[in-house]
C-alpha positions as CSV (number, residue, x, y, z in Angstrom):
1,M,-31.9,-42.1,26.5
2,N,-30.0,-45.0,25.2
3,A,-26.6,-44.6,23.1
4,G,-28.4,-44.5,19.9
5,E,-30.6,-41.7,21.0
6,T,-27.7,-39.7,22.4
7,L,-25.9,-40.0,19.4
8,A,-28.4,-38.8,17.2
9,A,-29.2,-35.5,19.8
10,V,-25.5,-34.8,19.4
11,A,-25.4,-35.3,15.7
12,A,-28.5,-32.7,15.7
13,V,-26.6,-30.3,17.6
14,L,-23.5,-30.4,15.4
15,V,-25.5,-28.8,12.3
16,C,-23.0,-28.2,9.4
17,F,-23.1,-24.5,7.9
18,S,-22.2,-23.9,4.4
19,A,-22.2,-20.6,2.1
20,L,-23.4,-20.9,-1.2
21,A,-22.0,-19.0,-4.1
22,Q,-25.3,-17.6,-6.0
23,A,-23.5,-15.1,-8.4
24,E,-25.5,-12.9,-10.6
25,S,-23.2,-13.7,-13.2
26,E,-20.3,-16.2,-14.1
27,T,-17.7,-13.7,-13.1
28,C,-18.0,-14.6,-9.3
29,V,-16.7,-17.8,-7.4
30,V,-16.9,-18.3,-3.9
31,E,-15.1,-21.3,-2.1
32,H,-16.4,-21.7,1.5
33,P,-15.4,-24.5,3.9
34,R,-17.8,-26.1,6.0
35,G,-17.9,-25.8,10.0
36,E,-19.6,-26.2,13.1
37,H,-21.5,-23.7,15.6
38,G,-19.4,-20.9,16.8
39,A,-16.6,-21.6,14.3
40,T,-14.7,-18.8,12.3
41,L,-14.1,-20.0,8.7
42,V,-12.0,-18.5,6.0
43,A,-13.8,-18.2,2.7
44,Q,-12.3,-17.4,-0.6
45,M,-14.0,-15.2,-3.1
46,S,-12.7,-14.7,-6.7
47,V,-14.4,-11.9,-8.6
48,I,-14.0,-9.9,-12.2
49,N,-14.3,-6.3,-11.7
50,D,-17.1,-5.9,-14.3
51,G,-19.5,-3.6,-12.0
52,E,-21.4,-6.3,-10.8
53,P,-21.5,-7.6,-7.4
54,C,-20.5,-11.3,-6.1
55,V,-23.2,-12.5,-3.6
56,M,-22.6,-14.9,-0.9
57,R,-25.6,-16.7,1.0
58,M,-25.1,-18.5,4.2
59,H,-27.1,-21.8,5.0
60,F,-27.7,-23.7,8.1
61,G,-28.3,-27.3,7.4
62,G,-30.4,-26.5,4.7
63,A,-32.0,-23.3,5.9
64,P,-31.1,-19.8,4.8
65,A,-29.4,-17.7,7.5
66,T,-31.8,-15.7,9.4
67,S,-29.4,-12.4,10.1
68,L,-26.0,-11.4,9.7
69,T,-23.6,-8.8,11.2
70,V,-20.8,-7.1,8.9
71,R,-17.7,-7.4,11.3
72,G,-15.2,-5.8,9.2
73,R,-15.9,-3.8,6.0
74,P,-13.7,-4.1,2.8
75,A,-11.0,-1.6,1.6
76,S,-11.5,-1.4,-1.8
77,G,-15.0,-2.4,-2.2
78,T,-18.6,-2.0,-1.0
79,L,-20.9,-4.4,0.8
80,S,-24.7,-4.6,1.0
81,S,-26.6,-7.2,2.7
82,T,-30.0,-8.7,3.6
83,R,-30.7,-11.2,6.2
84,S,-29.4,-14.0,4.6
85,S,-26.8,-12.8,2.1
86,V,-24.0,-10.3,1.5
87,S,-22.7,-8.8,-1.8
88,Y,-19.2,-7.5,-2.6
89,T,-18.9,-4.8,-5.3
90,P,-15.3,-3.9,-5.9
91,N,-14.6,-0.1,-6.7
92,P,-14.4,0.8,-10.3
93,G,-10.7,0.0,-11.7
94,F,-9.6,-1.7,-8.4
95,V,-7.7,-5.0,-9.1
96,G,-6.0,-6.9,-6.3
97,K,-6.7,-8.4,-2.9
98,D,-9.4,-7.2,-0.4
99,A,-11.2,-8.9,2.7
100,F,-14.3,-8.3,4.6
101,D,-15.7,-10.3,8.0
102,V,-19.3,-11.4,8.5
103,Q,-21.2,-12.9,11.2
104,W,-24.3,-15.1,10.2
105,F,-27.0,-16.2,12.6
106,G,-29.7,-18.6,12.2
107,S,-32.2,-20.4,14.6
108,G,-34.7,-23.3,14.9
109,F,-31.7,-25.7,14.5
110,G,-31.1,-28.7,16.8
111,P,-33.1,-30.3,19.8
112,N,-34.6,-27.1,21.3
113,G,-34.7,-24.9,18.5
114,A,-31.2,-23.1,19.7
115,S,-29.8,-20.5,17.7
116,R,-26.4,-21.0,15.8
117,N,-24.1,-18.8,14.4
118,V,-20.7,-18.9,12.3
119,R,-18.1,-16.2,11.5
120,T,-16.5,-15.9,8.1
121,K,-13.5,-13.9,7.1
122,V,-13.6,-13.6,3.3
123,D,-10.2,-13.1,1.3
124,V,-11.3,-11.6,-2.0
125,T,-9.2,-11.6,-5.1
126,V,-10.4,-9.0,-7.6
127,R,-9.3,-9.5,-11.2
128,E,-9.5,-7.2,-14.3
129,K,-11.9,-7.4,-17.0
130,S,-10.5,-8.1,-20.1
131,D,-12.9,-9.8,-22.5
132,E,-15.5,-12.3,-22.5
133,S,-13.4,-15.4,-22.8
134,D,-11.7,-14.4,-19.5
135,T,-14.8,-14.5,-17.5
136,K,-15.6,-18.2,-18.0
137,G,-14.1,-20.7,-15.6
138,I,-12.4,-18.4,-12.9
139,E,-11.0,-20.3,-10.3
140,P,-11.0,-19.0,-6.8
141,T,-7.4,-18.5,-5.3
142,M,-6.6,-20.8,-2.3
């Protein structure tokens, strides 16, 4: 294997991971840093408490996660999940800070179809719903 092939193989192994905010409404914003295999990342979620869930999906190099494990549940909300997404819904009337922890898994990436994983600690800011004008353009808390 020459130097160019070695660099291509290394680049294939270091697949970047990203979470996409795929909210059901305009009241949910998710900011998620990029990371590498085995990394622990901190994501920021900002949500208006209107009774609707805020959905986070993980993609590994463009392909959806194949499974996830909830490592820590929120104190003031509920989580539901599928193989490639997790939905956070704040408790009725709750406003303030919350958090949860998810480990995502994917497979079929890199030279030998190796599996990948990334752990995400999600810091949540829940805001009160006041009127429709306040639900547009919310910014995540950093």
